[in-house]
N, C-alpha and C positions, 0 to 999 in steps of 0.2 A: 537448399531450397525448401520453400514452404509447399505443403500440399494443400490442395483445396479441400474445403469441408464437403462439397458436393451436395449442397441444399437442393430441395426440389423447387424452392420458390426462385423467382428472378427478381434481382436486386437492381432498382433504378433509382428509386427516391430514397435519400437517407436524410434523416433528421439528427443532427449533431446537438446533443443537449449538454450544456455546461453552465458554469455560474453557480447557481443554487444560493443557499443562505448559510453555508457553513464558514469557519474561519479560513478555509482553503479556496474560496470563492476566486480570487484573483489567479491562483494557480489553475484551477480549473477552466477559466475563460481562455488562458494562454493555451493549454490542451485542446480545447475546442477548436480555437482559430487554426492552429497548425494541422490538425487532423482533417478540418474541412478543406483547407487549401490542398492537401495531399489527395484527399478523395475526388475533388473537383478535378484535378489532374488526371486522375484515372477514368475520368469520363462519367461519374455519377452526377445525378441531380442532387445537390446538396443544399440544405438550409441549415443555417446555424440558430440555435434557439437558447436564449438566456433565460433559464428556469428561475422563476420568482414566485409564481403561484401555481397551485394545482390546476385551477380553473382555466388560466392562460395556456397551460400545458395541454390541456384536454382539448381546448378549442383549436389549438395548432394541430394536433393530431388529426382532429376531424376535418381541418381545411386542407392540409398537406397529404394525408394519408400515406405515411412513409412505409417502405417495404422493411426497412430496418432502422432502429433507434441506436445511434452510436452514443453510448453512455460516457461522456466525459467528465461527469461529476466526480468531485473528490470530497472526501470528509463525510461527516454523518448524513445520514437520510438517503442520499445519493448513492453511497457506497456501502452502506450496511444493511440493505435488504428492503426497506420499504418502497424505494423507487422501483426495484426490481420486481416487487410483488404487484405493483400497479401494472407494469408492462406485462407481467404474466396474465394478469386478469384481462386485460386488452387483447391478449394473444398476438401481440406484435414482437417478432424477433428482436433481440437486443444484443449487444456485445458484452464481453467479460462474463463473469460468474453470476450464477442464479442467487435466489433468495437465502437459502440456508448456507451456502458457502460464503456469501458476502457478510451474512450475520456473524459467522463462526470467526472468520479472519478478522473482522473489526473488533471483536471482542478479544483482547489480548490474553485475559485470564483463561477463557475457554480455549483459546489456541494452545497455551501452555498445557493444559489438561491433556488435549488431544496428541501433543508432541510427547509428553512423558509416557503416554500409554503405548507409543510406538517407538519408545526408545531413541527418541531424537533429542539430543541435548539442547536445554534452554536454561538461562540463568534462573536459579531458585528465587522465590519471591512469593508474596501474598496479596489478596485484595483488600482495599481499604475504602469503605464508604466515606464519600466527601463530608458528610456530617459528622463522622466518628473519629477524626484523626487523633482526638485526645485519648482514644483508647489504645493507641499504639504504645506497647511496653518497649521503651528505648534500650532497657537494659539487655533484652533478648536479643537484640540485633547484633551480631558479632562480626559483620562485614562491612567495612568502609573502604572506599566510598560505595554508596548505594545510589539507586535511581528512582526518583518517583515520577510516575508518568500517568496521564489519563488512561483509563482503560480502553476507550473506545475513540481515540483521536489519531489523526495522522500528521505527517509533516514535522515530526518532533515538537508540535504545539504543546505548551503547558509542561514540559519535561524539565526536571530539575536534577542536578548531580549533588548528593549531599556527600560532604567529604570528612565529616567527624560526628561523634554523638552529640557535642555541643551545637553544631549547626542544624542537626536534626531537631533537637529540643526547640530550637528558635522557629525552625520551620513548622513544626507540628503546633507550636503555641500560636503562631501567626494563622495557620489554616483554622485551627479550632475556633478562633475568635472572629475569623473574617471568611467564613467558607463561601458566603455569598459572592465574593470577589473572585473566588475561583470556580465560577459556575461553567467553564468550559467541559466539565465532566461531572457525572454522578458519582464514579467510582474511580479509584486510582490503584495503580500496582506499585508497591515497593519491592524492587528486586536487586539482586547483587550486580554491581557495576562490574564489567568484565573489562580489564584494561587490555591494550593492544590495539589491533588493526581492524578497520571498518570494511567489510567485504560485502558484495551483493551479487545475486545470480538471477537472471531473467529466465522464465520458462515461457517458450512460445511452441505451440502446436506440440505439447506434452514432451517438449525436449529442452533440457537445460542448455542455454547457450554459451555461457562461459562465466568468468568471475571479474568484476571490476573491483579495484580497491580504490577507496575515497580517502583522500588525504586533506586534513583540515588543520586549523591552528590549535584548535581545543577539541571538540567533538562536532558531529554532524547535526547541528541544529538548524532551525528554520532558515536563518540568513545564510548559513553555508549551503543549504540546499538550493536557494532561489535568487541570491545576489552573485552577480558575476565576479569572479576572482575570489571568492571565499572558499572554494574547495576545488581539488584537482581529481580528475578521474583517471586513473590508470587501468587502460584495458587493452589486452588482457593483464591481470594483476600479476605482478612480479613475486610469486609466491611458489612454493614448492609443488610439483605435480600432484602429489597425494593430497595436498590442501585442496587444489583445484578440483580434484575428482570427488572429494569428500563434500564440498560445498555443492557441487552439482547434484550427488546423490541425496543429500538432505533436502534441497530445494525441490527436486522432483517428487520426493517422498511426501513433503509438506503440501505440495501442490494437489497431489492425488488424495492424501489424507482428508484434506478439507473439501475434496470434490470441486476444485477450481476448474475453470474453463477458459479458454482463450489465452490471454497473457497474464502473468503474475509476476511478482518479484519478492524474493526472500532475502532478508538481510540478516547479517552475521557480524559477530565481534570474534575475533581470533587473537588469543594470547599465545603469540608465537614462541614463548619460552616453554610452553607445555606441549608443543607439537599437535598432534591429531586430537589429543584430549582438551586442548585449548579452544576448540571450535564450538561455538554456540548460535542457535537460531534465535535471533531477537523477535521477529515478526514476519507476518505475510502481508503483502499488499496486492490486492485483487485488482486495483485500477491504478496503475503506476501512472506517474507523470508522462505525458506524451507529447513533447516538443522534440525537434531533431537533436537537441543537446541533452535530453533526458537520459537516465540511466538505461533503461530498456532499449530505446532506439539506438544509444551508443553500442550497446552489445550487438544488437541485430546488424548493424552497419559492419562490425568487425567480424560478423558471421557471413558477410555477403549479401544482406537483406537491406535494401533501401527503405527509407522512411515511408515512401509511397507504397512500396511493396507490402511492408508491415501493416498500414492502414488498411490496404485493400484486403489482406488476408483477414484481419479482425472482422471486418464486415462479413465476409464469405463464411466466416466461422459462427456468425451470430445465430442464436437460436432463442427459443422460450421454453418454459418448463409447463407441461400440461398437469 
């Protein structure tokens, strides 16, 4: 069972903020809708708000005067620190992680630095400026396939799997000549591709819930995440006990290392041919998708926590950073 956070304020009015202007807008609206429904069933006075401009948001805050802002935004701005900073300035309690943790987790390069310093395995790689793809020395890259992905984007948007030096040459040439086409990110990461199985672990109330295996035809891209039938979730994952425990250990360490709060989700790749040495942390998600069939609610349900209970706890855990 979840424990109550024991905040000193009384929560009655909840403003659920979703939408926004990132490429993950539609996913965010879906999360916001489902969370609003669940919180209403718990007896809260809930107002859904589609964030489009800051002025509209500030006016809504003034009119509604929420006790808590439920942050259901996904992607840049709403998930990477700026929105959290506004709420801190307004001194309004809000859900999920604070400014620094959100910014660190959204920055995949910085996350990797923190993970390596704490001996948490993560695929090797390096940072590339969107404007400097032509500076990549392809001859020095000795691991194929490799992955190129935006440094501060979620939902697998903008991710490419490069399977040969020739394919990387074509990719780099295209990027160098047409960097304005790839404006979904200022910086990218090129990292080693880990073959094997896709795993994920949710953290709720500073506890790892379990491990889900995600099975797809190729890899867990945007369509596999959000189009029905493109992926299968096996929860609990049919993996050795020692891998389950290692996932839970690394997930909790990552959550605490980055200073996260509330719920989070840590994604892994596991090369099962290497045993424990084949498990790698890919990234941390501080604001995972929140529909009843999303990965975190699925794990929570397996752990005996209903979607309504989960949403209620997230609200009770809300805070702001002075």
